[in-house]
C-alpha positions as CSV (number, residue, x, y, z in Angstrom):
1,M,21.7,18.9,29.4
2,A,20.6,15.4,30.3
3,I,17.4,15.9,28.5
4,I,19.2,17.2,25.4
5,R,21.6,14.3,25.5
6,G,18.6,12.0,25.8
7,L,16.9,13.5,22.8
8,L,20.1,13.2,20.7
9,N,20.6,9.6,21.8
10,G,17.0,8.8,21.0
11,A,17.2,10.4,17.6
12,M,20.2,8.2,16.7
13,A,18.5,5.1,18.2
14,G,15.4,6.0,16.1
15,A,17.5,6.1,13.0
16,A,18.9,2.6,13.8
17,G,15.3,1.4,14.5
18,T,14.2,2.8,11.1
19,T,16.9,0.8,9.4
20,A,15.6,-2.4,11.2
21,L,12.0,-1.5,10.1
22,N,13.1,-1.1,6.4
23,V,15.0,-4.4,6.5
24,V,12.0,-6.3,7.8
25,S,9.6,-4.6,5.4
26,G,11.9,-5.2,2.5
27,T,12.4,-8.8,3.4
28,D,8.6,-9.2,3.6
29,A,8.3,-7.7,0.1
30,L,11.0,-10.0,-1.2
31,V,9.5,-13.1,0.3
32,R,5.9,-12.4,-0.8
33,A,6.9,-10.7,-4.0
34,R,4.5,-7.9,-3.3
35,P,4.9,-4.5,-5.0
36,A,6.3,-1.5,-3.1
37,S,3.7,0.4,-1.1
38,R,2.6,3.8,-2.5
39,V,0.8,4.7,0.8
40,P,3.7,6.9,2.1
41,E,3.7,9.1,-0.9
42,Q,-0.1,9.2,-0.9
43,L,0.0,10.3,2.7
44,V,2.5,13.1,1.9
45,A,0.3,14.3,-0.9
46,A,-2.8,14.3,1.3
47,V,-1.0,16.2,4.1
48,A,0.4,18.7,1.7
49,G,-3.0,19.2,0.1
50,R,-4.7,19.8,3.5
51,A,-1.9,22.2,4.5
52,G,-2.3,24.1,1.2
53,V,1.3,23.4,0.2
54,A,1.9,22.7,-3.5
55,V,4.6,20.2,-4.5
56,P,6.5,22.0,-7.3
57,G,7.1,20.7,-10.8
58,G,5.2,19.2,-13.6
59,R,3.2,16.0,-13.3
60,A,6.2,13.6,-13.6
61,E,8.4,15.8,-11.4
62,R,5.7,16.1,-8.8
63,R,5.2,12.3,-8.8
64,N,8.9,11.7,-8.4
65,R,9.2,14.2,-5.6
66,L,6.3,12.6,-3.7
67,A,7.9,9.2,-4.2
68,A,11.1,10.6,-2.6
69,L,9.2,12.4,0.2
70,G,7.3,9.3,1.3
71,P,10.4,7.4,2.6
72,L,11.9,10.6,4.0
73,A,8.7,11.3,6.0
74,G,8.9,7.7,7.3
75,T,12.5,8.2,8.4
76,A,11.6,11.5,10.1
77,T,8.8,9.8,12.0
78,G,11.2,7.1,13.2
79,V,13.8,9.6,14.3
80,V,11.2,11.8,16.1
81,V,9.6,8.8,17.9
82,G,13.1,7.7,19.0
83,A,14.0,11.2,20.2
84,V,10.9,11.4,22.3
85,A,11.7,8.0,23.8
86,G,15.2,9.2,24.6
87,G,13.9,12.4,26.2
88,L,11.5,10.4,28.4
89,R,14.2,8.0,29.3
90,A,16.5,10.8,30.3
91,A,13.6,12.2,32.4
92,G,13.4,9.0,34.4
93,L,10.9,6.8,32.5
94,R,13.0,3.7,32.1
95,L,11.2,0.6,30.9
96,P,12.7,-2.9,30.6
97,G,13.4,-4.1,27.1
98,P,10.6,-6.6,26.9
99,V,8.1,-3.8,27.7
100,G,9.8,-0.7,26.2
101,G,10.6,-2.3,22.8
102,P,7.0,-3.4,21.9
103,L,5.7,-0.1,23.3
104,L,8.0,1.9,21.1
105,G,6.9,-0.2,18.2
106,A,3.3,0.5,19.0
107,A,4.0,4.2,19.3
108,A,5.7,4.2,15.9
109,M,2.8,2.3,14.4
110,L,0.3,4.8,15.8
111,A,2.4,7.7,14.5
112,T,2.2,6.1,11.0
113,D,-1.3,4.6,10.9
114,G,-3.0,7.5,12.8
115,P,-2.4,10.0,10.0
116,L,-3.5,7.4,7.4
117,A,-6.9,7.1,9.0
118,L,-7.2,10.8,9.7
119,T,-6.5,11.7,6.1
120,R,-8.5,8.8,4.8
121,V,-5.6,7.6,2.7
122,S,-6.3,4.1,4.1
123,D,-8.7,2.6,6.7
124,P,-7.0,0.2,9.0
125,R,-10.4,-1.3,9.8
126,T,-10.5,-2.8,6.3
127,W,-7.0,-4.3,6.4
128,S,-6.6,-8.0,5.9
129,A,-4.5,-10.3,8.2
130,A,-1.6,-10.1,5.7
131,D,-1.9,-6.3,5.7
132,W,-1.7,-6.2,9.5
133,T,1.2,-8.6,9.5
134,A,3.1,-6.4,7.0
135,D,2.5,-3.4,9.3
136,V,3.0,-4.9,12.8
137,L,6.3,-6.9,12.2
138,P,8.4,-4.0,10.9
139,H,7.2,-1.7,13.6
140,L,7.9,-4.2,16.3
141,A,11.4,-4.6,14.8
142,Y,11.7,-0.8,15.0
143,G,10.7,-0.8,18.7
144,V,13.1,-3.5,19.8
145,A,16.0,-2.1,17.8
146,T,15.4,1.5,18.9
147,H,15.2,0.5,22.6
148,A,18.3,-1.6,22.4
149,A,20.2,1.1,20.6
150,L,19.1,3.7,23.1
151,V,20.2,1.6,26.1
152,R,23.6,1.0,24.4
153,L,24.1,4.7,23.7
154,E,23.4,5.5,27.3
155,R,26.1,3.0,28.4
156,G,28.7,4.9,26.5
157,S,30.7,2.1,24.8
158,P,28.5,-0.9,24.1
159,V,31.4,-3.0,22.8
160,A,34.0,-2.1,25.5
161,A,31.8,-2.2,28.6
162,P,28.6,-4.1,28.2
163,T,26.7,-4.8,31.4
164,A,26.0,-8.4,30.3
165,P,27.7,-10.7,27.8
166,L,26.2,-10.9,24.4
167,A,23.8,-13.8,23.9
168,R,25.5,-17.0,22.7
169,P,24.4,-18.9,19.6
170,S,22.7,-21.6,21.8
171,T,20.8,-18.9,23.6
172,L,19.5,-17.5,20.3
173,V,18.4,-21.0,19.3
174,R,16.5,-21.3,22.5
175,A,15.0,-17.8,22.0
176,A,13.8,-18.8,18.5
177,A,12.2,-21.9,20.1
178,L,10.4,-19.8,22.8
179,G,9.2,-17.4,20.1
180,A,7.9,-20.2,17.9
181,A,6.1,-21.8,20.9
182,S,4.5,-18.4,21.6
183,G,3.5,-18.0,18.0
184,A,1.7,-21.3,18.1
185,R,0.2,-20.8,21.6
186,S,0.7,-17.3,23.0
187,S,1.1,-18.5,26.6
188,A,3.3,-21.5,26.0
189,G,6.6,-19.7,26.4
190,T,5.6,-17.9,29.5
191,A,4.2,-21.1,31.1
192,A,7.5,-23.0,30.3
193,L,9.5,-20.2,31.9
194,A,7.3,-20.3,35.0
195,L,8.0,-24.0,35.4
196,T,11.7,-23.7,34.9
197,S,12.4,-20.4,36.8
198,R,12.9,-19.7,40.5
199,P,12.0,-16.8,42.8
200,T,15.7,-16.2,43.2
201,D,16.4,-15.7,39.4
202,A,17.2,-12.3,37.9
203,G,14.7,-10.1,36.3
204,A,11.1,-11.0,35.4
205,A,11.9,-14.7,35.7
206,A,11.8,-14.3,39.5
207,R,8.1,-13.1,39.4
208,I,7.1,-15.6,36.7
209,G,8.8,-18.4,38.7
210,S,7.0,-17.6,41.9
211,R,4.0,-19.7,43.1
212,P,1.4,-17.1,42.0
213,G,3.2,-16.6,38.7
214,T,3.3,-20.3,38.0
215,T,-0.3,-20.8,38.9
216,V,-1.5,-18.0,36.6
217,A,0.7,-19.0,33.7
218,G,-0.5,-22.6,34.0
219,L,-4.1,-21.6,34.0
220,L,-3.7,-19.4,31.0
221,A,-1.9,-22.1,29.0
222,A,-4.6,-24.7,29.8
223,G,-7.3,-22.2,29.0
224,E,-5.7,-21.3,25.7
225,A,-5.3,-25.0,24.7
226,V,-9.1,-25.4,25.0
227,V,-10.2,-22.1,23.5
228,D,-7.8,-22.5,20.5
229,K,-10.0,-25.4,19.2
230,L,-13.3,-23.5,19.3
231,P,-14.6,-22.6,15.8
232,M,-15.4,-19.0,16.7
233,V,-11.8,-18.1,17.6
234,P,-10.6,-15.4,15.1
235,S,-7.4,-15.9,13.0
236,R,-4.2,-15.5,14.9
237,L,-2.9,-13.5,11.9
238,G,-5.2,-10.6,12.7
239,A,-3.9,-7.8,14.9
240,P,-5.7,-9.0,18.1
241,G,-4.2,-12.5,17.8
242,L,-0.8,-11.6,16.3
243,V,0.3,-8.7,18.4
244,P,0.2,-10.6,21.8
245,R,2.0,-13.5,20.2
246,L,4.8,-11.2,19.0
247,A,5.0,-9.4,22.3
248,L,5.0,-12.6,24.4
249,G,7.5,-14.3,22.1
250,S,9.9,-11.3,22.4
251,T,9.3,-11.0,26.2
252,S,9.8,-14.7,27.0
253,A,13.0,-14.9,25.0
254,A,14.4,-11.8,26.6
255,T,13.4,-13.0,30.1
256,M,15.2,-16.3,29.5
257,A,18.4,-14.6,28.3
258,R,18.4,-12.2,31.3
259,R,17.7,-15.1,33.7
260,D,20.8,-16.8,32.3
261,G,23.0,-13.7,32.6
262,E,23.1,-12.7,29.0
263,D,22.1,-9.6,27.1
264,P,18.4,-9.8,26.2
265,A,18.3,-7.4,23.2
266,L,19.1,-9.8,20.4
267,P,17.1,-12.8,21.9
268,A,14.1,-10.5,22.1
269,L,14.3,-9.8,18.4
270,V,14.9,-13.4,17.6
271,G,11.9,-14.5,19.8
272,M,9.7,-12.0,18.0
273,A,10.7,-13.3,14.6
274,G,10.2,-16.9,15.7
275,A,6.7,-16.0,16.9
276,A,5.8,-14.4,13.6
277,G,7.1,-17.4,11.6
278,A,5.3,-20.0,13.7
279,A,2.0,-18.0,13.7
280,V,2.0,-18.0,9.9
281,L,3.3,-21.5,9.4
282,G,0.9,-22.9,12.0
283,V,-2.2,-21.5,10.3
284,R,-1.1,-22.9,6.9
285,A,-0.1,-26.3,8.4
286,R,-3.4,-26.7,10.2
287,A,-5.4,-25.7,7.2
288,A,-3.6,-28.3,5.1
289,A,-4.1,-31.0,7.8
290,A,-7.8,-30.1,8.0
291,R,-8.2,-30.4,4.2
292,R,-6.5,-33.8,4.3
293,L,-8.1,-35.3,7.5
294,G,-11.5,-33.6,7.3
295,S,-11.1,-32.0,10.7
296,D,-9.0,-29.3,12.4
297,R,-8.7,-31.2,15.7
298,P,-5.7,-33.5,14.8
299,G,-3.7,-30.6,13.5
300,A,-4.6,-28.5,16.6
301,V,-3.5,-31.3,19.0
302,A,-0.3,-31.8,17.1
303,E,0.4,-28.1,17.3
304,D,-0.2,-28.3,21.1
305,V,2.5,-31.0,21.4
306,L,4.9,-29.1,19.2
307,A,4.4,-25.9,21.1
308,A,5.0,-27.6,24.4
309,A,8.2,-29.3,23.1
310,L,9.5,-26.0,21.7
311,A,8.7,-24.1,24.9
312,W,10.4,-26.7,27.1
313,F,13.5,-26.7,24.9
314,G,13.7,-22.9,24.9
315,A,13.0,-22.4,28.7
316,R,15.2,-25.2,30.1
317,R,18.0,-24.1,32.3
318,R,21.6,-24.6,31.1
């Protein structure tokens, strides 16, 4: 019965996560004025063709049915991934939000992008940085929202009996700052948390604030400040550069909130959004500065200073 309850809770959480995915994807389409993607219906058509299943109707009717089946298939994928996560959680696999959320997002992305590659509807290896951004952000939103909803459903009544108070507005502002710092320099938020946390703090802050954690975080931040200015470093908007920034922005914000005794779910989402925005704006601002000044170095140093200031503001103790 516990597994069945976990599957049902996971399915409902997956539906909530799918809503978050659609909101982020729709917002991206609105901001960039990009057309609606036809990839979902193309995938349905390809899968139906390989399975030997004919979509009924004339040409127009078939096209309309495929257009309807695309979003339905995406919703089904989100619900199934959530149900699997709920079943695993009921079986004892309980990951903390900063880890479970991004992993759920990665699982949903794999469940979506894997069939695209297998059916040759699209080849992820040819995607641009903008394509990856439009794919990664909604799926990370799905993962964070699904994990948060699943945890709340397990607690029974999330409103009447939360285990931690909801994050205050000031905490959300600090979460956005930590996320923005991580979007500019992926290790900045973690390094700031290491310097402001103690071994006696709650959650991951205790490990980050230990002497080994502080040493490692400081070395990583110093190394990134140097490597970032090398000309051969790939764009941070590609998947290898963007995904760690989003994950670390979400993780650092959630760790800060939990350290301060507040619920980490919403700060994690805000931190992820802050990292995404800072990553995009940072690339554009540095490109503009390089065109004006003839060198990328001044813009890079200015970004170092801004990332450090944002990280300090977000990680400071109340």
